[in-house]
C-alpha positions in Angstrom: 103.8 78.6 56.3 107.4 79.1 57.5 109.8 81.9 56.8 111.8 80.3 54.0 110.3 82.6 51.5 111.2 85.6 53.5 114.8 84.4 53.9 115.1 84.0 50.1 114.4 87.8 49.7 116.5 89.1 52.7 119.4 86.5 52.4 120.7 87.7 48.9 123.5 89.6 50.4 124.0 93.4 51.0 123.4 94.4 47.3 121.0 91.6 46.2 118.5 91.5 49.1 115.1 92.8 48.9 113.3 94.7 51.7 110.2 93.3 53.2 106.8 95.2 53.5 105.8 96.2 57.0 103.2 93.3 56.8 105.7 90.8 55.7 108.1 91.9 58.5 105.4 91.6 61.1 104.6 88.0 59.9 108.2 86.9 59.8 109.1 88.2 63.4 105.7 87.0 64.7 106.5 83.4 63.5 109.9 83.7 65.3 108.6 84.9 68.5 105.8 82.3 68.5 108.4 79.6 68.1 107.1 78.4 64.8 110.5 78.2 63.2 113.6 76.1 63.8 116.8 77.3 65.5 118.5 77.1 62.0 115.9 79.4 60.5 116.3 81.9 63.4 120.1 82.0 62.8 119.7 82.5 59.1 117.1 85.4 59.9 119.6 87.1 62.3 122.6 86.9 59.9 120.6 87.8 56.8 119.3 91.0 58.6 122.7 91.7 60.1 124.2 91.8 56.5 121.3 93.6 54.9 120.3 96.0 57.6 116.7 96.9 58.5 114.5 99.5 56.6 112.2 101.7 58.7 109.3 99.8 57.3 110.7 96.6 58.3 111.5 97.9 61.8 107.8 99.1 62.0 106.6 95.6 61.1 108.8 94.1 63.7 107.5 96.5 66.3 103.9 95.6 65.3 104.7 91.9 66.0 106.3 92.6 69.2 103.8 95.0 70.5 100.9 92.4 70.0 102.8 89.9 72.1 104.3 92.0 74.9 103.0 91.6 78.6 102.5 95.4 78.9 103.2 97.2 82.1 99.8 98.6 83.5 99.1 102.3 83.5 98.8 104.1 86.9 96.6 107.2 87.7 96.7 108.3 84.1 100.4 109.2 84.5 102.6 109.5 81.3 105.5 106.9 81.8 109.0 107.7 80.6 110.4 104.5 79.1 114.2 104.0 79.4 115.6 100.9 77.6 118.9 99.7 79.1 120.6 97.0 77.3 124.3 97.9 76.7 125.8 98.5 80.1 129.1 100.2 80.9 132.7 99.4 80.2 134.7 102.5 80.2 132.2 105.0 81.6 129.9 104.6 84.6 126.3 103.4 83.8 124.3 106.6 84.6 121.0 105.7 83.2 119.8 105.0 86.7 120.7 108.5 87.6 118.6 109.8 84.9 115.6 107.6 86.0 115.9 108.6 89.5 116.2 112.3 88.9 113.0 112.0 86.8 111.3 110.2 89.7 112.4 113.1 92.1 110.4 115.4 89.8 107.2 113.1 90.2 107.7 111.3 86.8 106.6 107.7 86.4 109.6 105.8 84.9 109.7 102.3 83.4 113.5 101.1 83.0 113.6 97.8 81.1 116.5 95.6 80.0 118.6 92.5 80.3 122.4 92.0 80.0 123.5 91.3 76.4 127.2 91.2 77.1 129.0 89.4 80.0 131.8 91.9 80.5 129.8 95.1 81.3 128.3 96.7 84.3 124.5 97.0 83.7 122.0 99.7 84.9 120.4 96.7 86.8 123.7 96.1 88.6 123.9 99.7 89.7 120.1 99.9 90.7 120.6 96.7 92.8 123.6 98.3 94.5 121.4 101.2 95.3 118.9 99.0 96.9 116.3 98.8 94.1 114.7 95.5 93.1 113.3 94.6 89.7 109.6 93.7 89.4 108.8 90.0 89.9 105.5 90.3 88.2 104.2 92.6 85.6 101.0 93.5 87.6 103.2 94.9 90.3 103.3 98.3 88.5 103.6 101.3 90.6 104.1 105.0 90.5 107.7 106.2 90.5 110.4 103.7 89.3 109.3 100.5 87.7 112.4 98.1 86.7 111.5 95.5 84.2 113.5 92.5 83.2 112.8 91.8 79.3 111.8 88.3 80.2 108.8 89.6 82.1 107.8 91.6 79.0 108.4 88.8 76.5 110.5 85.5 77.2 110.6 85.1 73.4 112.2 88.5 72.8 114.8 87.7 75.5 115.6 84.4 73.7 116.1 86.3 70.5 118.4 88.8 72.2 120.4 85.9 73.6 121.3 84.8 70.2 124.0 87.3 70.3 125.9 85.2 72.9 126.1 82.3 70.5 126.9 84.2 67.1 128.5 87.4 68.7 126.5 89.6 66.4 123.6 91.9 67.0 120.2 91.2 65.3 116.9 93.1 64.9 115.9 92.6 68.5 118.8 94.7 69.7 117.3 97.7 67.9 113.6 96.7 68.6 114.1 97.0 72.4 115.3 100.5 72.0 112.3 101.4 70.0 109.4 99.4 71.5 106.8 100.7 73.9 106.3 98.2 76.8 103.6 100.1 78.6 99.8 100.8 78.5 98.7 104.4 78.6 100.6 107.5 77.6 104.3 107.1 77.2 107.6 108.9 76.2 110.4 106.7 75.0 113.9 107.9 75.7 116.2 106.1 73.3 119.7 106.2 71.9 121.9 105.0 69.1 125.6 104.0 69.0 126.4 104.8 65.4 125.3 107.6 63.1 123.5 105.4 60.7 121.2 104.1 63.4 120.3 107.7 64.3 118.8 108.1 60.7 116.9 104.7 60.7 115.6 105.0 64.3 114.4 108.7 63.6 112.5 107.3 60.5 111.0 104.5 62.3 109.8 106.8 65.3 108.1 109.1 62.6 106.6 106.2 60.8 105.1 104.8 63.8 104.2 108.2 65.3 105.8 107.4 68.6 106.5 110.0 71.3 110.2 109.8 71.8 113.5 111.3 72.7 116.8 110.1 70.7 120.2 111.0 71.4 123.8 109.5 70.9 124.0 107.3 74.0 126.8 106.8 76.5 128.2 103.5 75.6 124.8 102.6 74.2 122.7 103.7 77.1 120.1 106.4 76.7 121.6 109.0 79.0 123.7 112.0 77.9 127.3 111.8 78.1 128.3 113.6 81.3 131.4 115.0 79.6 129.8 116.6 76.5 126.2 117.4 75.7 124.9 115.5 72.7 122.1 116.5 70.2 118.7 115.6 71.4 115.8 115.2 69.1 112.0 114.9 70.2 109.5 113.0 68.2 105.9 113.3 68.4 102.9 112.7 66.0 105.2 111.9 63.1 107.2 115.2 63.4 110.8 115.8 64.6 112.1 118.7 66.7 115.8 119.2 67.7 115.6 120.5 71.3 119.3 120.5 72.1 122.2 121.1 69.7 125.3 119.1 70.2 128.1 120.7 72.2 131.1 121.4 69.8 134.7 122.4 70.4 137.3 121.4 73.0 136.1 120.6 76.4 136.9 123.3 78.9 136.7 120.7 82.0 135.5 117.2 82.6 133.4 116.2 85.6 135.0 113.8 88.2 133.4 110.6 87.4 133.6 107.2 89.3 135.1 104.0 88.1 132.5 102.0 86.1 131.8 99.4 88.9 128.3 99.0 90.2 129.1 100.1 93.8 131.2 103.1 92.8 128.6 104.2 90.3 125.8 103.7 92.9 127.8 105.8 95.4 128.3 108.6 93.0 124.5 108.6 92.2 123.7 108.7 95.8 125.8 111.7 96.2 124.1 113.5 93.3 120.7 112.7 94.6 121.5 114.0 98.0 123.0 117.2 96.4 126.5 116.4 97.6 127.6 116.5 94.0 126.3 118.5 91.1 124.3 116.8 88.4 126.5 116.5 85.3 125.4 119.4 83.1 124.4 117.3 80.1 122.2 115.0 82.2 120.5 117.9 83.9 119.9 119.3 80.4 118.4 116.0 79.4 116.1 116.0 82.4 114.7 119.3 81.6 114.1 118.6 78.1 112.2 115.4 79.0 110.1 117.3 81.6 109.3 120.0 78.9 108.3 117.2 76.5 106.0 115.6 79.0 103.9 118.9 79.1 103.1 118.5 75.5 101.8 114.9 75.7 
């Protein structure tokens, strides 16, 4: 059938474009992921959605399409898995999502950290984890307790390809929001996600409620879903279509700032090792994030 009729609706510009229904959005992205459309149509889809912006219903439909096509990480021992999407990487501040993941693992939590580089100039969480000696899974059926590191291409080569469109057109597309909202695991999960701009906080919250996901949402540190070690952000918990603010944002001038490493993989890894071995204190905002996640897990 093609996606030309959908492009006609979403490609009329910011004011003239019409939103798709959840079912239409699922059909559109399904055709993209199934390679039933041309590269020209994919480019048109990405640019049209970039100009128009995604509605919560469209994001829910895109998630429907993705979830039916993912290679899902198997469940282990009925454990709830904390899902940490890492796609932005670090430029000015260290990539501390691996610290969040490993602190949770120290508390007996099973973690799925998934991602892929989307910009060449940043240090990724995968770089830091490799410097710490952790390896990504080579096959999806290698699921284990503790930390599971999943490259996006294992979950969906088609989704990885859609993310890589950014390297050609230098603009984000719906896939960059999808990966922060999707659930790549079987069994009980808690998604820990983040936004970069306030408008995404609203749309992501509406999508989590619409899909009744169990999730945490906060303003990320350079786009990664870990609390800024310098200042505690607001943290919201979503479950069963309802929202609870579990942590208010820190306001006012900072009284002090933690001594953070340069944002290279090896210096960040050394900092994380010191924290895990209690040679350094856990940055207070990250410690709070860990405690809120552990508390939320008790309600799932």
